[in-house]
C-alpha positions in Angstrom: -12.8 24.5 10.2 -12.0 20.9 9.5 -8.4 21.1 10.8 -9.6 22.8 14.0 -12.1 20.0 14.6 -9.4 17.4 14.0 -7.0 19.0 16.4 -9.6 19.2 19.1 -10.5 15.5 18.5 -6.9 14.5 18.7 -6.4 16.5 22.0 -9.4 14.7 23.5 -7.9 11.4 22.3 -4.5 12.3 23.9 -5.9 13.1 27.4 -8.9 10.7 27.6 -7.9 7.5 26.0 -6.0 5.6 23.4 -7.7 4.9 20.1 -9.5 1.6 20.5 -9.1 1.5 24.3 -12.3 2.1 26.1 -11.5 2.6 29.8 -9.0 5.4 29.3 -6.6 4.1 31.9 -2.9 3.5 31.2 -1.9 0.6 33.5 1.5 0.7 35.3 4.2 -1.8 35.6 3.4 -2.7 39.2 1.7 -5.4 41.3 2.7 -8.4 39.4 2.4 -12.1 40.2 5.3 -14.5 39.6 4.1 -14.8 36.0 4.7 -11.2 35.5 1.0 -10.3 34.7 -0.4 -7.2 36.4 -3.2 -7.7 38.8 -4.9 -4.4 38.2 -8.3 -3.9 36.5 -8.7 -5.3 33.0 -8.3 -3.1 30.0 -11.1 -3.1 27.5 -10.6 -2.4 23.8 -12.6 -2.7 20.6 -11.8 -5.3 18.0 -13.3 -7.1 15.0 -14.1 -10.8 15.3 -14.2 -12.9 12.1 -15.9 -16.2 11.9 -15.8 -18.2 8.6 -17.5 -21.3 7.4 -17.5 -23.2 4.1 -20.6 -23.0 2.0 -21.5 -24.6 -1.4 -19.3 -27.7 -1.3 -19.0 -28.3 -5.1 -16.4 -31.2 -4.9 -16.9 -33.6 -7.7 -19.5 -31.4 -9.6 -18.4 -30.5 -13.1 -18.4 -26.9 -14.1 -17.4 -23.5 -12.8 -18.7 -20.7 -10.7 -19.8 -17.6 -12.7 -21.6 -15.8 -10.0 -21.7 -15.7 -6.1 -24.3 -13.4 -4.5 -27.2 -13.0 -2.1 -30.5 -13.7 -3.9 -33.9 -13.3 -2.3 -32.3 -13.3 1.2 -30.2 -16.5 0.7 -26.7 -17.3 -0.4 -26.7 -18.3 -4.0 -24.3 -19.5 -6.6 -24.6 -19.3 -10.4 -22.8 -22.3 -12.0 -22.0 -23.1 -15.6 -21.5 -26.5 -17.1 -20.0 -26.8 -20.6 -20.6 -29.8 -22.9 -20.3 -30.2 -26.6 -19.7 -26.6 -27.3 -22.8 -25.5 -25.3 -23.3 -24.3 -21.7 -26.0 -25.0 -19.1 -26.5 -22.4 -16.4 -27.7 -23.4 -12.9 -28.6 -21.7 -9.7 -27.4 -23.5 -6.6 -28.8 -22.8 -3.1 -26.9 -23.4 0.1 -29.2 -26.3 1.1 -28.1 -28.2 -2.0 -31.1 -27.4 -4.2 -30.3 -26.6 -7.8 -32.4 -25.0 -10.5 -31.6 -25.1 -14.2 -31.8 -21.5 -15.4 -30.8 -21.8 -19.0 -30.1 -24.8 -21.1 -28.0 -25.2 -24.3 -26.6 -21.7 -24.3 -23.5 -20.7 -26.3 -20.3 -21.8 -24.7 -19.0 -18.3 -24.1 -21.9 -17.8 -21.6 -19.8 -19.9 -19.2 -16.9 -17.5 -19.4 -19.0 -14.5 -18.4 -19.8 -13.0 -15.0 -23.5 -13.3 -14.0 -25.9 -11.5 -11.7 -29.6 -12.2 -10.9 -31.9 -9.4 -9.7 -34.6 -10.1 -7.2 -37.2 -10.4 -9.9 -35.2 -13.2 -11.7 -33.7 -11.1 -14.5 -30.3 -12.3 -15.7 -27.4 -10.0 -16.3 -24.4 -11.3 -18.2 -21.2 -9.4 -18.6 -18.9 -10.9 -21.2 -15.1 -10.8 -21.0 -13.2 -7.5 -21.2 -14.1 -5.2 -24.0 -17.5 -6.7 -24.9 -21.1 -6.1 -23.6 -23.4 -6.1 -20.6 -26.5 -8.1 -21.6 -29.9 -8.6 -19.9 -31.9 -11.7 -20.6 -35.3 -12.9 -19.5 -36.1 -16.3 -17.8 -36.1 -18.0 -21.2 -32.7 -16.8 -22.2 -34.0 -14.2 -24.6 -31.9 -11.2 -24.9 -33.8 -8.1 -23.9 -31.0 -5.5 -24.5 -27.3 -5.3 -24.9 -25.1 -2.4 -23.7 -21.6 -2.3 -25.3 -18.9 -1.6 -22.7 -17.3 0.8 -25.2 -20.5 2.9 -25.0 -20.2 3.1 -21.2 -16.6 4.2 -21.5 -15.0 1.2 -19.8 -13.3 -2.1 -20.5 -14.7 -3.9 -17.5 -17.8 -3.8 -15.2 -16.5 -4.4 -11.7 -19.8 -5.1 -9.9 -23.6 -5.0 -10.2 -26.0 -4.8 -7.3 -29.7 -4.2 -6.7 -30.9 -1.7 -4.1 -33.8 -2.3 -1.8 -36.0 -0.1 -4.0 -35.1 -2.2 -7.1 -32.6 0.1 -8.7 -29.6 -1.5 -10.4 -26.2 -0.1 -9.8 -22.9 -0.9 -11.5 -19.4 0.2 -10.8 -16.5 0.4 -13.3 -13.2 2.2 -14.0 -13.9 4.8 -16.7 -11.4 5.2 -19.5 -9.7 8.5 -20.0 -11.1 9.9 -16.8 -9.6 11.4 -13.6 -12.1 9.5 -11.5 -10.7 6.1 -10.6 -14.0 4.5 -9.9 -17.4 5.3 -11.3 -20.9 4.6 -9.9 -23.8 4.5 -12.4 -27.4 3.6 -12.3 -28.9 1.3 -15.0 -32.6 1.3 -15.9 -33.5 -2.4 -15.6 -36.1 -2.1 -18.4 -34.1 -0.2 -21.1 -30.5 -0.6 -20.1 -30.0 3.2 -20.1 -27.1 4.1 -17.9 -26.7 7.4 -16.0 -23.9 8.5 -13.8 -24.7 8.9 -10.1 -23.4 12.4 -9.6 -23.7 12.6 -5.9 -21.2 9.9 -5.1 -17.5 9.7 -5.9 -16.0 6.4 -5.0 -12.3 6.3 -4.4 -11.2 2.7 -4.7 -11.7 0.2 -7.5 -11.0 -2.6 -5.1 -14.1 -1.7 -3.0 -17.5 -3.4 -3.2 -21.1 -2.2 -3.2 -24.3 -3.7 -2.0 -27.9 -2.8 -1.0 -28.4 -1.0 2.3 -31.6 -0.3 4.3 -32.1 3.0 2.6 -29.1 3.5 0.3 -26.0 1.8 -0.9 -23.5 -0.1 1.3 -19.8 0.5 0.5 -17.1 -1.9 1.6 -13.4 -1.1 1.5 -10.4 -1.9 3.7 -11.4 0.7 6.3 -14.9 -0.7 6.9 -18.5 -0.5 5.8 -20.5 2.6 5.2 -24.0 3.4 3.9 -24.2 6.1 1.3 -27.4 8.1 0.6 -27.5 8.4 -3.2 -29.7 11.4 -3.2 -27.2 13.7 -1.3 -24.0 11.6 -1.1 -23.9 11.6 2.7 -22.0 8.7 4.2 -22.6 7.0 7.5 -20.1 4.5 8.9 -21.7 1.2 9.9 -18.7 -0.9 10.8 -15.1 0.4 11.1 -12.0 -1.7 10.8 -9.8 1.2 11.8 -7.9 0.6 15.1 -8.6 -3.1 15.1 -6.6 -6.2 14.3 -8.7 -7.1 11.3 -7.5 -6.4 7.8 -9.7 -6.9 4.8 -7.6 -9.0 2.3 -8.4 -9.7 -1.3 -6.3 -11.1 -4.1 -8.3 -11.5 -7.3 -6.5 -14.6 -8.3 -6.5 -16.4 -5.0 -9.0 -14.9 -2.7 -11.9 -12.8 -4.0 -14.9 -11.1 -2.3 -17.9 -11.6 -4.6 -20.7 -10.1 -2.5 -21.6 -8.9 1.0 -24.5 -7.8 3.1 -25.3 -6.2 6.5 -27.1 -8.4 9.0 -29.8 -7.3 11.5 -27.3 -7.3 14.4 -25.0 -4.9 12.7 -22.5 -7.5 11.6 -21.3 -7.9 8.0 -21.3 -11.1 6.0 -18.9 -11.6 3.1 -19.3 -14.2 0.4 -15.9 -15.0 -1.0 -13.9 -17.8 -2.6 -10.4 -19.0 -1.7 -8.4 -20.8 -4.4 -5.9 -23.5 -3.5 -2.5 -22.5 -5.0 -1.6 -26.0 -6.0 -4.8 -27.5 -7.4 -6.5 -24.1 -8.2 -9.7 -25.5 -6.8 -12.0 -23.0 -5.2 -13.5 -23.1 -1.7 -16.5 -21.0 -1.1 -16.7 -19.2 2.2 -19.1 -17.1 4.3 -17.2 -14.8 6.6 -19.1 -12.8 9.3 -17.5 -9.7 10.8 -18.7 -8.2 14.1 -17.4 -5.5 16.4 -16.7 -6.8 19.9 -15.5 -5.3 23.1 -12.5 -7.4 24.3 -10.8 -7.4 27.7 -7.2 -8.2 28.8 -5.3 -8.3 32.1 -2.0 -8.0 30.2 0.0 -4.8 29.9 -1.3 -3.1 26.8 1.2 -1.6 24.3 -0.4 1.0 22.2 1.0 1.1 18.7 0.2 4.4 17.0 0.1 4.4 13.2 -1.2 6.6 10.4 -3.0 4.2 8.2 -2.4 0.5 8.6 -6.0 -0.5 7.8 -6.8 1.4 4.6 -6.2 0.5 1.0 -2.9 0.8 -0.8 -1.1 -2.2 0.6 -2.3 -5.0 -1.6 -1.5 -7.7 0.9 1.9 -6.1 1.7 3.7 -5.0 4.9 0.6 -3.7 6.6 -1.2 -7.0 6.3 2.0 -8.8 7.4 2.2 -6.5 10.5 -1.4 -7.1 11.5 -0.9 -10.9 11.1 2.2 -10.8 13.2 0.6 -8.5 15.8 -2.2 -11.2 16.2 0.5 -13.9 16.5 2.3 -11.9 19.2 -0.9 -11.3 21.2 -1.7 -15.1 21.1 1.8 -16.1 22.3 2.8 -13.5 24.8 1.5 -13.8 28.3 2.6 -10.5 29.6 2.1 -7.9 26.8 -0.6 -7.2 24.3 -0.4 -4.8 21.3 -3.4 -2.7 20.5 -3.6 -0.3 17.6 -3.9 3.4 18.2 -4.8 4.4 14.6 -5.4 7.8 13.3 -9.1 8.9 13.3 -10.5 8.6 9.8 -11.4 12.3 9.7 -8.0 13.6 10.8 -5.5 15.5 8.6 -2.1 13.9 8.4 -0.2 17.1 9.4 -2.4 17.6 12.4 -1.9 14.0 13.5 1.9 14.2 13.2 2.0 17.5 15.0 -0.2 16.3 17.8 1.8 13.1 18.2 5.0 15.2 18.5 3.3 17.5 21.1 2.1 14.6 23.2 5.5 12.9 23.2 7.4 16.1 24.0 5.1 16.6 26.9 5.9 13.2 28.3 2.9 11.3 27.0 2.0 9.5 23.7 1.8 5.9 22.6 4.3 3.1 23.4 5.2 2.3 19.8 5.1 4.3 16.6 4.8 2.6 13.2 5.0 4.4 9.9 4.9 8.1 9.2 3.1 9.2 12.3 5.7 11.9 13.1 6.0 13.3 9.6 8.6 16.1 9.4 8.8 16.1 13.2 10.8 12.8 13.2 14.2 14.6 13.3 13.1 16.8 16.1 11.9 13.8 18.1 15.3 12.2 17.8 17.1 15.4 18.6 15.0 16.1 21.7 15.4 12.5 23.0 11.8 11.5 22.9 12.5 8.4 20.9 14.2 5.6 22.7 17.7 4.6 21.6 17.3 0.9 20.6 21.0 0.2 20.3 21.3 -1.1 23.9 18.3 -3.4 23.4 19.7 -4.7 20.1 23.0 -5.5 21.7 21.5 -7.1 24.8 19.3 -9.3 22.6 22.3 -10.7 20.8 21.0 -9.4 17.4 23.9 -8.9 15.0 24.1 -6.3 12.3 25.6 -8.8 9.9 22.5 -11.0 10.1 20.4 -8.2 8.6 20.4 -5.9 5.6 21.3 -2.3 6.3 17.7 -1.3 5.8 16.9 -2.8 9.2 18.9 -0.5 11.5 20.4 2.3 9.4 17.3 4.3 8.5 17.1 6.3 11.7 20.6 5.9 13.0 22.3 9.0 14.5 25.8 8.5 15.7 25.9 5.4 17.8 22.1 5.5 18.5 19.4 3.6 16.6 16.0 5.3 16.9 13.9 3.2 14.5 13.9 -0.2 12.9 12.6 -1.1 9.4 10.9 -4.5 9.3 11.2 -5.2 5.6 13.6 -4.1 2.9 12.4 -1.8 0.2 15.1 -0.2 -2.0 15.3 1.7 -5.3 18.1 1.3 -7.7 18.9 3.1 -11.0 20.8 2.6 -14.2 22.3 5.4 -16.3 22.9 5.6 -20.0 26.4 4.9 -21.0 28.5 7.9 -21.9 26.7 10.3 -19.5 29.4 9.9 -16.8 32.9 10.9 -17.5 35.2 7.9 -17.0 35.0 6.1 -13.7 34.5 9.2 -11.6 31.1 9.8 -9.9 30.3 13.4 -9.8 28.5 15.2 -6.9 25.2 17.0 -7.5 26.8 20.2 -8.7 29.1 18.4 -11.2 26.2 16.1 -12.3 24.1 19.2 -13.0 26.9 20.7 -15.0 27.3 17.5 -17.0 23.6 17.3 -17.8 23.3 21.0 -18.8 26.3 20.6 -21.2 24.4 17.9 -23.2 22.6 19.2 -26.3 20.0 16.4 -26.8 16.3 16.9 -26.0 15.9 14.3 -23.2 14.3 13.8 -19.8 16.0 12.5 -16.7 13.3 9.7 -16.3 10.1 9.1 -18.1 8.0 9.3 -14.9 9.7 12.3 -13.3 8.5 15.9 -13.5 10.9 18.8 -12.6 10.1 18.6 -8.9 11.0 14.9 -8.8 14.2 15.5 -10.8 15.2 18.2 -8.2 14.6 15.7 -5.3 16.7 13.1 -7.1 19.6 15.5 -7.4 19.4 16.7 -3.8 17.9 14.0 -1.6 21.0 11.9 -1.0 23.2 14.7 0.2 23.3 15.6 3.9 24.1 19.3 3.1 22.6 19.7 -0.4 26.0 19.8 -2.0 27.6 22.4 0.3 24.5 24.6 0.5 23.9 23.9 4.2 26.5 24.4 7.0 25.1 22.6 10.0 28.0 23.7 12.3 27.4 27.4 11.8 23.6 27.1 11.1 23.9 29.0 7.9 22.7 28.3 4.3 23.5 29.7 0.9 20.9 29.1 -1.9 21.5 32.3 -3.9 24.8 31.2 -5.5 25.4 30.0 -9.0 25.7 26.3 -8.0 22.2 25.9 -6.7 20.8 27.9 -9.6 22.4 25.3 -12.0 20.7 22.5 -10.1 17.3 24.3 -10.5 18.0 24.8 -14.2 18.8 21.1 -14.6 15.6 20.1 -12.9 13.5 22.3 -15.0 15.1 21.2 -18.3 15.1 17.5 -17.6 11.6 17.1 -16.0 9.1 15.3 -18.1 6.4 17.9 -17.7 4.8 17.7 -21.1 4.0 14.0 -21.2 6.3 13.7 -24.1 8.1 10.5 -25.2 11.8 11.5 -25.1 15.0 9.7 -24.5 15.8 9.0 -20.8 19.1 9.6 -19.0 18.4 7.2 -16.1 16.0 4.3 -15.6 14.8 2.7 -12.4 16.0 -0.9 -11.9 13.4 -3.5 -11.4 13.0 -4.5 -7.8 12.9 -8.3 -7.5 14.8 -11.3 -8.8 12.2 -11.9 -11.5 13.0 -8.7 -13.3 16.3 -7.3 -12.1 19.1 -6.8 -14.6 22.6 -8.2 -14.6 25.9 -6.7 -15.9 25.4 -8.5 -19.2 21.8 -7.1 -19.5 23.0 -3.6 -18.9 25.8 -4.0 -21.4 23.4 -5.2 -24.1 20.9 -2.4 -23.3 23.4 0.4 -23.3 23.2 1.1 -19.6 25.4 1.0 -16.6 24.7 0.8 -12.8 24.0 4.0 -11.0 21.8 5.0 -8.1 20.9 8.2 -6.2 23.8 10.6 -5.9 25.1 10.6 -2.3 28.0 12.5 -0.8 30.3 9.5 -1.5 28.9 8.4 -4.9 25.9 6.6 -6.3 24.0 4.1 -4.2 20.7 2.3 -4.2 18.4 4.0 -1.7 16.0 2.8 1.0 12.6 4.0 0.1 9.2 4.4 1.9 11.3 4.4 5.1 8.9 6.7 6.9 6.0 4.4 6.1 7.8 1.3 7.4 9.8 2.4 10.4 9.0 1.3 14.0 10.2 3.3 16.9 9.6 3.4 20.7 8.5 6.3 22.8 11.2 7.0 25.4 8.4 8.1 27.8 6.7 4.7 27.6 6.3 2.8 30.9 6.7 -0.4 28.8 9.9 0.1 26.8 10.9 -3.5 27.5 7.6 -4.8 26.2 7.8 -2.5 23.2 11.3 -3.9 22.3 10.0 -7.5 22.9 7.4 -6.9 20.2 10.0 -5.4 17.8 12.4 -8.3 18.4 9.6 -10.7 17.7 9.0 -9.0 14.3 12.7 -9.2 13.5 12.9 -12.9 14.3 13.4 -15.4 11.5 9.9 -16.9 11.9 8.1 -13.6 11.6 10.4 -12.5 8.7 9.7 -15.8 6.9 6.0 -14.9 6.9 6.8 -12.3 4.3 6.9 -15.2 1.9 3.7 -16.2 0.1 3.6 -19.3 -2.1 1.9 -17.4 -5.0 4.6 -14.8 -5.5 7.9 -13.5 -4.2 6.1 -12.4 -1.0 4.5 -9.6 0.9 7.8 -7.8 1.0 11.5 -8.5 1.3 12.8 -9.7 4.7 15.5 -7.6 6.3 16.7 -10.9 8.0 19.2 -12.5 5.6 18.4 -16.0 6.6 14.7 -15.5 5.9 15.6 -13.7 2.7 17.5 -16.7 1.3 14.5 -19.0 2.1 12.1 -16.6 0.5 14.3 -16.3 -2.6 14.3 -20.1 -3.0 10.5 -20.2 -2.7 10.1 -17.4 -5.2 12.4 -19.1 -7.8 10.4 -22.3 -7.4 7.2 -20.4 -7.9 8.4 -18.6 -11.1 9.7 -21.8 -12.5 6.4 -23.5 -11.9 4.5 -20.6 -13.6 6.8 -20.9 -16.6 6.5 -24.7 -16.8 2.7 -24.3 -16.9 3.2 -22.3 -20.1 1.2 -19.2 -19.0 4.2 -16.9 -18.7 7.7 -17.4 -19.9 9.1 -13.9 -19.6 8.3 -10.7 -17.6 9.0 -7.1 -18.5 11.8 -6.8 -16.0 12.1 -3.2 -16.8 9.3 -1.1 -18.4 9.7 2.5 -19.4 6.4 4.2 -18.6 5.9 7.9 -19.2 3.9 10.1 -16.8 0.8 9.6 -18.9 1.0 5.9 -18.2 2.0 4.9 -21.7 4.6 2.1 -21.9 7.4 3.2 -24.1 9.5 0.0 -24.2 10.2 -3.2 -22.3 13.2 -5.3 -21.5 12.0 -8.9 -21.1 13.4 -11.2 -18.4 13.3 -14.9 -18.5 11.6 -16.4 -15.4 12.0 -20.1 -16.2 15.7 -20.2 -15.1 16.5 -17.3 -12.8 20.3 -17.2 -12.7 22.6 -16.9 -9.7 23.8 -13.6 -11.2 20.4 -12.2 -11.0 20.0 -13.2 -7.4 23.4 -11.8 -6.6 22.4 -8.4 -8.2 19.3 -8.3 -6.1 21.2 -9.2 -3.0 24.0 -6.6 -3.8 21.4 -3.9 -4.3 20.0 -4.6 -0.8 23.5 -4.6 0.7 24.3 -1.3 -1.0 21.2 0.6 0.0 21.6 3.8 1.9 19.0 5.7 3.9 18.0 9.2 2.9 19.1 11.8 5.5 16.1 12.5 7.7 17.1 16.0 9.0 17.1 17.4 5.5 13.6 16.1 4.7 11.7 19.1 6.0 14.1 21.4 4.1 13.6 19.4 0.9 9.9 19.9 1.2 10.4 23.7 1.5 12.7 23.8 -1.5 10.4 21.7 -3.7 7.4 23.8 -2.8 9.1 27.1 -3.8 10.8 25.7 -6.8 7.5 25.0 -8.5 7.1 28.7 -9.1 10.3 28.7 -11.2 9.3 25.5 -13.0 5.9 26.8 -14.0 7.3 30.2 -15.0 5.5 32.2 -12.3 8.8 33.5 -10.8 12.4 34.0 -11.9 15.1 31.8 -10.6 16.5 34.8 -8.5 13.1 35.4 -6.9 12.7 31.7 -6.0 16.2 31.2 -4.6 15.8 34.3 -2.4 12.6 32.9 -0.9 14.2 29.5 -0.4 17.1 31.2 1.3 14.9 33.0 3.7 12.6 30.1 4.5 15.4 27.5 5.0 17.5 30.0 7.2 14.4 30.6 9.4 14.0 26.9 9.8 17.6 26.4 10.7 17.5 29.3 13.2 14.4 27.9 14.9 15.7 24.3 15.2 19.3 25.0 16.5 
């Protein structure tokens, strides 16, 4: 029923309006003034406006913040001052008033996190692994709850609801639930799990609502009824230019509330990355209806607003979209984001249907076409960007292959990757015979001939081993004949590949020797030839038809393409070329780390590398970190088996060159085999779990793949 509803919703979206655009009209490229701006009616769209101001100026005041919250309707800060091995705890109000809460407390009180309930009760949560303590106004301990008894190492947040109940959130040890909501009796400290609510993200925040609990994550703010678990969206960030950013070290949200006009106020701090001084900020978010006379470019994406990016490419793209909209007088980019209730497969299918029928968005970002991407290229509904690239004077040699090779077909380029993300491998010495690099069939034979009890990789089950063996080959090692449209999965060669995948999958969470290891991605942890020699490894990669190569990964999530039916293909390319420019590419760099991502522009890459080396050197000189585990072997249960440390104080030219070479070597995975690989992996699971014999599984694979090839010829 849910899928039917989603399809109907998407059909309505397709015929009535773009997501986020309210008037439902697509404006044409006509009636322009000399400035090139259309003179038709304005286009209205929904966006989030953010207004920030500094609060609690603590410059020159000794001590440190241990709590930032809303208390009795006001912004309030809890401040700790250490002196002579003791600590005084103060409450600061925004108007400058301060109140001494506790005097002469043990010094470790100043290293705890504090919360004050509306009645003035103090809650102190000591550092990781200790206790949650409640005290009265005199500092007397009323009760203590060991974190071990709760089943966690850290309390994430405390909040008090309008009815006085105290809620706390935490990640529970040894549990499949990533984020737990519990209620605490404020009188006894007894804690009980809230069974009606399952929270999905440990980076989210909770606060008091009018009747229930407010829940803030990257997609917006909802109110949750704790009695029945029902959720009501109060403010959505989906389809807007706003992205909720948080970095615990540099920029942390400490509390939030919903105001009477429906806007949301965040209390957060921002830390200066040179002085480490904190600035305390109130940020108010409000939904607004905006209007523009520029030509609107709709950019459809699956999930650019939600969690999972950690300040990465999605954040960078929203920032650059905002810059483009500020600078460009003719075009404006507006997000056409997947409705929150939609299923991914439905969204991809509907996008494909719209474009095949001559409609759809102007731009596509990320995996909005799913397995329909190859069909879209084959049917000509994606614009060939090669002529635009040539006309713009953009040269292949100024970019890493990741930029233009991911969706290249013949001389055509049907998608552009905006940042480089590759995966490399290393293989144990002695596995390969001499200097030859075997194909998938020979590699399977070599692995089956070994007698040791090993796994291919600590984190790979049998399905992932199968993908590694097959994904680089354009014909699955001779199993597919694209010219005749025939396939052959019932022979001995493919059976040997399945046997290899079953034998070398780490399905039992066991600690066994590995055949291959993933190489670290980044100059701070990548290995050199000397490292590999000392660690008994040699460079490898994913097996392609012409040998091992590093591989471009997450391509489907980072690709940007243009709808060939768009009335604004020139504007769409103008936006893409803006994103490929050195200034936008340099914005991948952040001063606190090696960056949001890795630029595909080589000039920007070199500048980002210099900044990253300077940063790691500074970190090392401060003495906090001297080495990083450049490569960690972690099994599928999450246990670290071993580490190879890498010095970060003096990152060598050899290490930089290894990183650069891995980017230059990277190959895209074939896109036309992706749907077939999904079919094979799905059916192979029945062999891996013992449900079916290898003969039964290969027969089903043969039938399903042949049917697909017949339907798509």
